[in-house]
Residue frames as qw, qx, qy, qz and C-alpha x, y, z in Angstrom:
[[0.974, 0.121, 0.188, 0.021, 2.53, 20.31, 16.11],
 [0.520, -0.499, 0.487, 0.494, 6.10, 19.50, 15.19],
 [0.524, 0.633, -0.323, -0.468, 7.07, 20.32, 11.57],
 [0.865, -0.004, 0.499, 0.051, 7.26, 16.86, 9.71],
 [0.361, 0.762, -0.420, -0.335, 9.94, 16.68, 7.09],
 [0.224, 0.406, -0.886, -0.003, 11.69, 13.40, 7.71],
 [0.905, -0.101, 0.034, -0.413, 9.86, 10.01, 7.89],
 [0.039, -0.377, 0.925, -0.010, 11.32, 6.67, 8.98],
 [0.871, 0.058, -0.185, -0.452, 9.62, 3.53, 7.78],
 [0.328, -0.498, 0.792, -0.127, 10.57, 0.56, 9.73],
 [0.642, 0.145, 0.752, -0.022, 10.39, -2.63, 7.62],
 [0.211, 0.491, -0.439, -0.722, 10.95, -2.83, 3.84],
 [0.386, 0.166, 0.907, 0.040, 8.62, -5.70, 3.11],
 [0.185, 0.502, 0.724, 0.436, 5.43, -5.57, 0.88],
 [0.151, -0.901, -0.407, -0.010, 3.68, -2.91, 2.87],
 [0.468, -0.665, 0.052, 0.580, 6.88, -0.88, 4.00],
 [0.373, -0.045, 0.479, 0.793, 8.14, -0.25, 0.44],
 [0.076, 0.643, 0.594, 0.477, 4.76, 1.06, -0.62],
 [0.294, -0.892, -0.289, 0.185, 4.43, 3.39, 2.33],
 [0.498, -0.493, 0.199, 0.685, 7.93, 4.55, 1.78],
 [0.320, 0.304, 0.569, 0.694, 7.14, 5.31, -1.91],
 [0.063, -0.812, -0.487, -0.315, 4.11, 7.45, -1.14],
 [0.449, -0.787, -0.140, 0.400, 5.96, 9.25, 1.65],
 [0.439, -0.265, 0.336, 0.790, 8.75, 10.24, -0.67],
 [0.159, 0.467, 0.610, 0.620, 6.39, 11.19, -3.49],
 [0.217, -0.866, -0.437, -0.111, 4.64, 13.44, -1.03],
 [0.196, 0.836, -0.214, 0.465, 7.81, 15.46, -0.36],
 [0.687, -0.681, 0.232, -0.101, 9.08, 13.74, 2.76],
 [0.252, 0.594, -0.759, 0.085, 12.71, 12.62, 3.20],
 [0.938, -0.199, -0.002, -0.285, 12.24, 8.83, 3.90],
 [0.045, -0.485, 0.869, -0.092, 14.58, 6.43, 5.61],
 [0.900, -0.031, -0.241, -0.362, 13.43, 3.00, 4.71],
 [0.143, -0.612, 0.741, -0.236, 15.05, 0.78, 7.33],
 [0.967, -0.045, -0.092, -0.235, 15.55, -2.93, 7.38],
 [0.611, -0.607, 0.498, 0.099, 18.11, -5.32, 8.68],
 [0.748, 0.107, 0.580, 0.306, 18.53, -7.07, 5.42],
 [0.019, -0.562, 0.326, 0.760, 20.27, -5.37, 2.58],
 [0.079, 0.113, 0.862, 0.489, 18.82, -7.76, -0.04],
 [0.050, 0.692, 0.698, -0.178, 15.34, -6.81, 1.11],
 [0.013, -0.756, -0.048, 0.653, 16.23, -3.08, 0.91],
 [0.089, -0.301, 0.613, 0.725, 17.69, -3.43, -2.59],
 [0.084, 0.355, 0.875, 0.317, 14.55, -5.31, -3.78],
 [0.010, 0.729, 0.543, -0.417, 12.35, -2.69, -2.27],
 [0.038, -0.639, 0.185, 0.745, 14.08, 0.13, -3.96],
 [0.075, -0.064, 0.769, 0.632, 13.95, -1.63, -7.39],
 [0.046, 0.573, 0.818, -0.013, 10.20, -2.24, -6.78],
 [0.011, -0.757, -0.304, 0.578, 9.67, 1.37, -5.99],
 [0.042, -0.460, 0.469, 0.752, 11.56, 2.47, -9.12],
 [0.084, 0.190, 0.887, 0.413, 9.57, 0.07, -11.17],
 [0.049, 0.666, 0.711, -0.221, 6.33, 1.41, -9.84],
 [0.007, 0.760, 0.045, -0.648, 7.17, 5.03, -10.44],
 [0.076, -0.208, 0.687, 0.692, 8.48, 4.23, -14.01],
 [0.081, 0.450, 0.863, 0.217, 5.09, 2.48, -14.78],
 [0.014, 0.788, 0.439, -0.432, 3.34, 5.71, -13.35],
 [0.053, -0.558, 0.359, 0.746, 5.42, 7.85, -15.82],
 [0.081, 0.015, 0.858, 0.507, 4.53, 5.48, -18.73],
 [0.025, 0.596, 0.801, 0.050, 0.86, 5.72, -17.91],
 [0.032, 0.544, 0.170, 0.821, 0.99, 9.44, -17.61],
 [0.557, -0.747, -0.345, -0.112, -0.03, 9.46, -13.84],
 [0.606, -0.637, 0.018, 0.476, 3.40, 10.56, -12.52],
 [0.337, 0.920, -0.202, -0.007, 5.54, 13.32, -13.92],
 [0.834, 0.252, -0.294, 0.394, 9.10, 12.31, -14.70],
 [0.143, 0.555, -0.393, 0.719, 10.44, 15.12, -12.36],
 [0.685, -0.478, 0.176, -0.521, 8.20, 13.94, -9.65],
 [0.984, -0.002, -0.173, 0.040, 9.64, 10.43, -10.02],
 [0.630, 0.371, -0.358, 0.581, 13.19, 11.71, -9.82],
 [0.236, -0.599, 0.311, -0.699, 12.37, 13.83, -6.75],
 [0.858, -0.360, 0.034, -0.364, 10.79, 10.83, -5.06],
 [0.931, 0.096, -0.248, 0.248, 13.68, 8.61, -5.62],
 [0.318, 0.528, -0.360, 0.700, 16.08, 11.30, -4.39],
 [0.490, -0.537, 0.272, -0.631, 14.07, 11.45, -1.07],
 [0.966, -0.175, -0.148, -0.122, 14.54, 7.65, -0.45],
 [0.030, 0.671, -0.710, 0.212, 17.37, 6.55, 1.73],
 [0.901, -0.115, -0.411, -0.077, 17.68, 2.71, 2.21],
 [0.119, -0.664, 0.539, -0.505, 19.07, 2.26, 5.79],
 [0.762, -0.141, -0.629, 0.061, 20.13, -0.63, 7.98],
 [0.312, 0.079, -0.528, 0.786, 21.09, 1.59, 10.89],
 [0.286, -0.720, -0.604, -0.185, 17.80, 2.04, 12.95],
 [0.420, -0.653, -0.260, 0.575, 19.40, 4.18, 15.67],
 [0.299, -0.077, 0.311, 0.899, 20.74, 6.56, 12.97],
 [0.105, -0.416, -0.636, -0.642, 17.44, 6.89, 11.27],
 [0.421, -0.694, -0.582, 0.042, 15.49, 7.45, 14.55],
 [0.432, -0.445, -0.214, 0.755, 17.82, 10.11, 15.83],
 [0.042, -0.164, 0.252, 0.953, 16.82, 12.51, 13.00],
 [0.053, -0.377, -0.792, -0.477, 13.24, 11.59, 12.30],
 [0.270, -0.109, 0.143, -0.946, 9.98, 13.51, 12.77],
 [0.822, 0.072, 0.066, -0.561, 7.57, 10.63, 12.18],
 [0.102, -0.319, 0.941, 0.042, 7.99, 6.90, 12.46],
 [0.848, 0.056, -0.109, -0.515, 5.73, 4.08, 10.71],
 [0.326, -0.358, 0.874, -0.036, 6.42, 0.58, 11.90],
 [0.794, 0.284, -0.207, -0.497, 5.76, -2.12, 9.52],
 [0.055, -0.357, 0.926, -0.109, 7.01, -5.29, 11.13],
 [0.428, -0.195, -0.845, -0.254, 5.21, -8.73, 11.17],
 [0.579, -0.517, -0.108, -0.621, 2.04, -8.96, 13.42],
 [0.732, -0.173, -0.571, 0.329, 3.86, -10.30, 16.43],
 [0.366, -0.895, -0.183, -0.177, 3.37, -8.39, 19.66],
 [0.769, -0.428, 0.111, 0.462, 6.67, -9.44, 21.17],
 [0.603, 0.178, 0.280, 0.726, 8.52, -8.05, 18.06],
 [0.016, 0.786, 0.272, 0.555, 6.49, -4.81, 17.98],
 [0.549, -0.830, -0.088, 0.043, 7.22, -4.16, 21.64],
 [0.757, -0.182, 0.152, 0.609, 10.98, -4.67, 20.96],
 [0.378, 0.408, 0.295, 0.777, 10.89, -1.86, 18.36],
 [0.251, -0.834, -0.304, -0.387, 8.57, 0.43, 20.20],
 [0.696, -0.642, -0.055, 0.317, 10.80, 0.25, 23.23],
 [0.626, 0.044, 0.247, 0.738, 13.77, 1.23, 20.98],
 [0.185, 0.599, 0.337, 0.702, 11.89, 4.05, 19.36],
 [0.438, -0.855, -0.253, -0.115, 10.51, 5.43, 22.59],
 [0.721, -0.534, 0.003, 0.440, 14.06, 5.53, 23.96],
 [0.538, -0.060, 0.267, 0.797, 15.81, 7.20, 21.13],
 [0.106, 0.602, 0.440, 0.658, 13.07, 9.49, 19.56],
 [0.023, -0.099, 0.334, -0.937, 12.24, 12.81, 21.33],
 [0.216, 0.351, 0.791, -0.452, 8.94, 12.99, 22.99],
 [0.429, 0.545, 0.132, -0.708, 7.34, 14.99, 20.10],
 [0.210, 0.260, -0.801, -0.497, 7.99, 12.33, 17.39],
 [0.811, 0.053, 0.117, -0.571, 4.82, 10.41, 16.51],
 [0.156, -0.243, 0.954, 0.079, 5.24, 6.57, 16.63],
 [0.741, 0.218, -0.054, -0.632, 2.71, 4.93, 14.21],
 [0.419, -0.090, 0.903, 0.015, 2.05, 1.17, 13.80],
 [0.460, 0.195, -0.533, -0.683, 0.72, -0.22, 10.45],
 [0.230, 0.065, 0.936, -0.259, -0.93, -3.11, 12.53],
 [0.396, -0.181, -0.586, -0.683, -4.18, -4.36, 10.78],
 [0.650, -0.403, -0.598, -0.241, -5.54, -5.81, 14.05],
 [0.568, -0.120, -0.584, 0.567, -3.39, -5.51, 17.13],
 [0.374, -0.830, -0.378, 0.169, -4.15, -3.33, 20.13],
 [0.323, 0.737, -0.093, 0.587, -2.66, 0.21, 19.81],
 [0.566, -0.736, 0.172, -0.330, -3.03, 0.40, 23.69],
 [0.926, -0.305, 0.185, 0.122, -1.13, -2.73, 24.21],
 [0.736, 0.398, -0.017, 0.547, 1.67, -1.82, 21.74],
 [0.054, 0.784, -0.159, 0.598, 2.09, 1.61, 23.47],
 [0.754, -0.645, -0.085, -0.088, 2.17, -0.05, 26.86],
 [0.828, -0.159, -0.032, 0.537, 6.01, -0.47, 26.73],
 [0.353, 0.550, 0.044, 0.756, 6.52, 3.30, 25.96],
 [0.287, -0.331, -0.426, 0.792, 7.16, 6.12, 28.32],
 [0.234, 0.317, -0.025, -0.919, 5.12, 8.29, 26.02],
 [0.308, 0.285, 0.899, 0.125, 2.15, 6.30, 24.99],
 [0.263, 0.737, 0.321, -0.534, 0.30, 9.43, 24.08],
 [0.205, 0.663, -0.413, -0.590, 2.32, 9.65, 20.83],
 [0.208, -0.091, 0.950, 0.216, 1.60, 6.10, 19.72],
 [0.572, 0.408, 0.093, -0.705, -1.10, 5.62, 16.99],
 [0.642, 0.182, 0.726, 0.167, -2.38, 3.21, 14.43],
 [0.309, 0.644, -0.288, -0.638, -1.93, 4.07, 10.77],
 [0.669, 0.081, 0.734, 0.086, -3.34, 1.07, 8.78],
 [0.280, 0.520, -0.458, -0.664, -2.58, 1.16, 5.15],
 [0.861, 0.230, 0.378, -0.250, -3.85, -1.13, 2.46],
 [0.454, -0.315, 0.713, 0.431, -2.13, -3.32, -0.03],
 [0.646, 0.124, -0.084, 0.749, -0.69, -2.11, -2.41],
 [0.290, -0.674, -0.322, 0.598, -0.03, 0.88, -0.37],
 [0.159, -0.259, 0.269, 0.914, 0.99, 3.18, -3.36],
 [0.164, -0.254, -0.649, -0.698, -2.41, 2.70, -4.98],
 [0.335, -0.590, -0.735, -0.011, -5.00, 2.14, -2.31],
 [0.014, 0.671, 0.051, 0.740, -6.46, 5.44, -0.97],
 [0.639, -0.674, -0.161, -0.333, -7.49, 4.62, 2.54],
 [0.344, 0.223, -0.706, 0.577, -5.53, 4.88, 5.77],
 [0.614, -0.630, -0.440, -0.182, -7.29, 3.96, 8.97],
 [0.122, 0.476, -0.541, 0.682, -6.16, 6.12, 11.90],
 [0.724, -0.402, -0.560, -0.021, -6.63, 4.20, 15.15],
 [0.240, -0.723, 0.349, -0.546, -6.50, 5.87, 18.65],
 [0.509, -0.036, -0.787, 0.348, -5.09, 3.93, 21.61],
 [0.409, -0.713, -0.543, 0.171, -6.47, 4.55, 25.12],
 [0.387, -0.724, -0.102, 0.561, -3.93, 7.31, 25.66],
 [0.449, 0.316, 0.399, 0.734, -3.32, 8.61, 22.09],
 [0.056, -0.538, -0.212, 0.814, -3.40, 12.53, 22.04],
 [0.460, 0.816, 0.274, -0.217, -5.34, 14.80, 19.61],
 [0.086, 0.846, -0.391, -0.351, -1.98, 16.12, 18.37],
 [0.401, -0.213, 0.853, 0.258, -0.82, 12.64, 17.39],
 [0.481, 0.547, 0.683, -0.049, -4.13, 12.35, 15.33],
 [0.308, 0.902, 0.030, -0.301, -3.62, 15.58, 13.70],
 [0.207, -0.665, 0.633, 0.338, 0.00, 14.73, 12.85],
 [0.436, 0.031, 0.878, 0.193, -1.05, 11.48, 11.28],
 [0.446, 0.754, 0.439, -0.201, -3.84, 13.16, 9.27],
 [0.055, 0.868, -0.288, -0.400, -1.21, 15.48, 7.94],
 [0.175, -0.418, 0.822, 0.346, 1.21, 12.86, 6.78],
 [0.519, 0.323, 0.789, 0.057, -1.56, 10.83, 5.30],
 [0.316, 0.882, 0.167, -0.306, -2.64, 13.97, 3.29],
 [0.041, -0.735, 0.538, 0.410, 0.88, 14.54, 2.09],
 [0.329, -0.193, 0.900, 0.211, 0.76, 10.96, 0.85],
 [0.380, 0.077, -0.455, -0.802, -2.41, 11.64, -1.06],
 [0.231, -0.222, -0.942, 0.101, -4.51, 9.37, 1.24],
 [0.501, -0.530, -0.201, -0.654, -8.07, 9.61, 2.59],
 [0.144, 0.175, -0.806, 0.547, -8.47, 8.92, 6.17],
 [0.659, -0.542, -0.376, -0.362, -11.15, 7.46, 8.59],
 [0.085, -0.459, 0.662, -0.586, -10.80, 7.66, 12.45],
 [0.775, -0.248, -0.525, -0.251, -11.79, 4.48, 14.20],
 [0.555, -0.642, 0.384, -0.364, -11.81, 3.56, 17.87],
 [0.144, 0.409, -0.900, 0.045, -9.58, 0.78, 18.92],
 [0.844, -0.023, 0.382, -0.375, -11.32, -2.67, 18.83],
 [0.563, -0.271, 0.735, 0.264, -9.95, -5.82, 17.46],
 [0.480, 0.341, 0.676, 0.443, -9.70, -5.81, 13.63],
 [0.008, 0.300, -0.058, -0.952, -10.69, -2.15, 13.55],
 [0.611, 0.445, 0.142, -0.639, -13.24, -1.49, 10.71],
 [0.627, 0.514, -0.458, -0.364, -11.67, -3.10, 7.59],
 [0.200, 0.379, -0.903, 0.039, -9.55, -6.05, 8.73],
 [0.442, 0.030, 0.746, -0.497, -12.46, -7.56, 10.69],
 [0.718, 0.464, 0.179, -0.487, -14.61, -7.75, 7.75],
 [0.474, 0.610, -0.598, -0.212, -11.85, -8.73, 5.34],
 [0.040, -0.337, 0.924, -0.174, -10.70, -11.55, 7.53],
 [0.597, 0.197, 0.609, -0.484, -14.24, -12.86, 7.84],
 [0.700, 0.565, -0.065, -0.431, -14.72, -12.88, 4.08],
 [0.370, 0.585, -0.719, -0.064, -11.50, -14.52, 3.28],
 [0.267, -0.186, 0.889, -0.323, -12.04, -17.19, 6.07],
 [0.704, 0.306, 0.457, -0.448, -15.61, -17.98, 4.79],
 [0.589, 0.611, -0.403, -0.342, -14.19, -18.30, 1.19],
 [0.140, 0.447, -0.880, 0.075, -11.89, -20.95, 2.48],
 [0.476, 0.073, 0.762, -0.432, -14.75, -22.81, 4.22],
 [0.721, 0.506, 0.090, -0.466, -16.66, -22.74, 0.92],
 [0.457, 0.552, -0.686, -0.128, -13.57, -24.15, -0.93],
 [0.162, -0.251, 0.908, -0.295, -13.21, -26.76, 1.80],
 [0.555, 0.237, 0.641, -0.474, -16.82, -27.76, 1.45],
 [0.363, 0.147, 0.785, 0.480, -16.63, -28.03, -2.37],
 [0.307, 0.688, 0.458, -0.472, -19.02, -25.20, -3.10],
 [0.573, 0.819, 0.015, 0.005, -17.17, -23.86, -6.01],
 [0.753, 0.154, -0.061, 0.636, -13.54, -23.49, -7.33],
 [0.365, -0.501, -0.145, 0.771, -11.44, -20.54, -6.28],
 [0.102, 0.077, 0.455, 0.881, -11.82, -18.83, -9.70],
 [0.235, -0.518, -0.675, -0.471, -15.59, -19.08, -9.41],
 [0.399, -0.703, -0.480, 0.342, -15.87, -17.89, -5.93],
 [0.289, -0.380, 0.055, 0.877, -13.61, -14.85, -6.78],
 [0.003, -0.215, -0.569, -0.794, -15.72, -14.24, -9.89],
 [0.317, -0.636, -0.699, -0.079, -18.86, -14.42, -7.95],
 [0.342, -0.678, -0.293, 0.581, -17.79, -11.71, -5.50],
 [0.230, -0.252, 0.255, 0.905, -16.45, -9.48, -8.20],
 [0.124, -0.208, -0.597, -0.765, -19.35, -9.61, -10.62],
 [0.370, -0.591, -0.703, -0.140, -22.17, -10.32, -8.16],
 [0.486, -0.728, -0.360, 0.322, -21.02, -8.06, -5.35],
 [0.303, 0.914, -0.012, 0.272, -18.93, -5.62, -7.14],
 [0.648, -0.661, 0.206, 0.317, -15.79, -6.37, -5.25],
 [0.359, 0.814, -0.411, -0.197, -12.66, -5.14, -7.10],
 [0.248, 0.367, -0.894, 0.063, -10.69, -8.46, -6.11],
 [0.829, -0.303, -0.387, -0.267, -12.11, -11.72, -5.06],
 [0.683, -0.689, 0.207, -0.129, -11.32, -13.12, -1.56],
 [0.936, -0.100, 0.179, 0.285, -8.65, -15.51, -2.82],
 [0.540, 0.599, -0.005, 0.592, -6.84, -13.02, -5.15],
 [0.226, -0.850, 0.144, -0.453, -6.92, -10.58, -2.20],
 [0.814, -0.533, 0.230, 0.001, -5.62, -13.09, 0.39],
 [0.889, 0.180, 0.092, 0.412, -2.85, -14.13, -2.07],
 [0.295, 0.743, -0.080, 0.595, -1.79, -10.49, -2.38],
 [0.430, -0.790, 0.206, -0.385, -1.77, -9.79, 1.41],
 [0.278, 0.403, -0.835, 0.253, -0.36, -13.13, 2.41],
 [0.731, -0.397, -0.451, -0.323, -2.18, -15.94, 4.00],
 [0.579, -0.146, -0.547, 0.586, 0.31, -16.10, 6.90],
 [0.020, -0.109, 0.200, -0.974, -0.63, -12.40, 7.77],
 [0.537, -0.303, -0.310, -0.724, -4.26, -13.23, 7.28],
 [0.748, -0.270, -0.606, 0.029, -4.10, -16.14, 9.59],
 [0.381, 0.003, -0.479, 0.791, -2.40, -14.16, 12.26],
 [0.304, -0.175, 0.010, -0.936, -5.24, -11.66, 12.15],
 [0.705, -0.248, -0.475, -0.465, -7.86, -14.40, 12.35],
 [0.637, -0.098, -0.665, 0.377, -6.07, -16.02, 15.31],
 [0.119, 0.023, -0.338, 0.933, -6.11, -12.73, 17.06],
 [0.486, -0.140, -0.160, -0.848, -9.71, -12.03, 16.25],
 [0.733, -0.236, -0.614, -0.173, -10.84, -15.61, 17.21],
 [0.472, -0.103, -0.601, 0.637, -8.99, -15.06, 20.64],
 [0.010, 0.022, 0.192, -0.981, -10.47, -11.66, 21.08],
 [0.472, 0.060, -0.017, -0.879, -14.02, -11.98, 19.68],
 [0.712, 0.010, 0.578, -0.399, -14.88, -15.62, 19.61],
 [0.634, 0.111, 0.758, 0.104, -15.87, -18.60, 17.37],
 [0.554, 0.780, 0.238, -0.170, -17.15, -16.61, 14.38],
 [0.227, 0.864, -0.435, -0.113, -13.44, -15.88, 13.56],
 [0.783, -0.308, 0.527, 0.122, -12.18, -19.46, 14.09],
 [0.118, 0.548, -0.656, -0.504, -9.51, -20.08, 11.11],
 [0.906, 0.259, -0.092, -0.321, -10.73, -22.53, 8.53],
 [0.776, -0.349, 0.486, 0.199, -8.57, -25.79, 8.81],
 [0.741, 0.504, 0.273, 0.350, -7.96, -25.58, 4.95],
 [0.196, 0.931, -0.139, 0.273, -6.52, -22.03, 5.31],
 [0.564, -0.698, 0.439, -0.034, -4.31, -23.29, 8.22],
 [0.849, -0.003, 0.453, 0.273, -3.09, -26.24, 6.08],
 [0.560, 0.759, 0.066, 0.325, -2.20, -23.83, 3.14],
 [0.147, -0.910, 0.334, -0.196, -0.06, -21.71, 5.59],
 [0.734, -0.439, 0.517, 0.039, 1.65, -24.89, 6.97],
 [0.832, 0.339, 0.355, 0.258, 2.38, -25.96, 3.37],
 [0.396, -0.361, 0.224, 0.814, 4.00, -22.67, 2.68],
 [0.190, 0.544, 0.584, 0.572, 1.39, -21.47, 0.13],
 [0.232, -0.539, -0.368, 0.722, 1.51, -18.03, 1.50],
 [0.380, 0.844, 0.289, -0.246, 0.52, -16.09, -1.76],
 [0.550, 0.820, -0.087, 0.136, 2.23, -13.91, -4.38],
 [0.170, -0.872, 0.454, -0.064, 5.30, -13.17, -2.28],
 [0.526, -0.381, 0.756, 0.084, 6.31, -16.79, -2.49],
 [0.208, 0.272, -0.743, -0.574, 4.95, -17.52, -5.91],
 [0.442, -0.196, -0.839, -0.250, 2.13, -19.81, -4.73],
 [0.383, -0.039, 0.488, -0.783, -1.01, -19.36, -2.53],
 [0.678, 0.368, 0.554, -0.312, -4.46, -20.46, -3.77],
 [0.722, 0.692, 0.004, -0.024, -3.14, -19.58, -7.15],
 [0.775, -0.206, 0.207, 0.561, 0.36, -19.85, -8.77],
 [0.176, 0.960, -0.065, -0.210, 2.43, -16.80, -10.01],
 [0.790, 0.430, -0.064, 0.432, 5.42, -16.18, -12.21],
 [0.558, -0.239, -0.215, 0.765, 8.38, -14.17, -11.11],
 [0.033, 0.249, 0.095, 0.963, 6.66, -11.01, -12.20],
 [0.228, 0.189, 0.679, -0.672, 3.72, -11.87, -9.90],
 [0.555, 0.126, -0.366, -0.736, 1.33, -12.76, -12.84],
 [0.743, -0.041, 0.553, -0.376, -1.09, -15.50, -12.22],
 [0.209, 0.296, -0.830, -0.424, -0.40, -18.58, -14.37],
 [0.776, -0.007, -0.264, -0.573, -2.57, -21.42, -15.23],
 [0.594, 0.107, -0.777, 0.178, -0.55, -24.20, -13.47]]
C-alpha cells in the first residue's frame, strides 16, 4: 500500500470542511480545494472555531489544535493539489454528471496508486468509477454530519474496487479517529436508505397533520432514543441533499421512497435547512434554533 501522508479534500462545504478537519487532526497534510475563496475562508474559520471549542472543553490539546491548523492548506488550484496527493476524498453535490467531471480529472492527473474516494451518500460507486481508466482505485467513503464529531464511516465497494483500496480507506479512517463498516454497493447503502425513509415519513406525518415538527422530533428522541429528531437532522443535512437522495432511491427502488410533496415544496421555497437559516425550523447567524 502506498504511504499516505497527503490528503486532498475536494469541496469545502458543510461535509468537506469537517472531513478536512479530522484529516488534519489525524496528522495528514490536507489540501482543502474549492473554486470559491469565500467558501474556503468560511471553512477555515469554522474549523478554527471547532478546534478552539474542543480545547475549551478539554477534548483537544492546544498543541494538537495548532498542529491541525498547520496541516491545513486552503487551495483553489485542483491540478496542483492532485499532483502531490496520496489520497483524494470528493465531496461535491450529489449530481452524477458533476462527479464524473471531477473523477475524470482526478483519474487523469493522479498516479494509478492514489485512491479516489467519494463521499456520496447514495450514488453508485461503480457508475462514478465508470469514467476512470483505473476504476479499481475508486471507493465510497461515506461520512456523517457533522463529520468532525460523528464516528462512523461507511466504506463502499464498487464492482471493481480492489482490496488495496479498502485497506487504504480503512487506514485513513483510523487516522481520523473513525469506526468503519464495509457495505456492498446498493442504492442508499446501509444508513442513507433508512435515514431518507424516516425523514420522508416525518414529512408525510407533518403534511397529514399528525403532529407538529417539534412533537414529531420529540417523539423519536424520547420514545425511540434517537439523538436527533428527523426534522432537526434534515435541517442539519440539508433538505435539497435529502431530496436528491430520495429521488435517486425512488428511481432505483420504487414507490416506497417517493418524495413527500411537502418536502418538495420546502426545497422549492428555498427552505433547505441550517445552511440558509431556514428549513423546518428557523436559525440565527450562529446556527441556533429560534422561536420564530
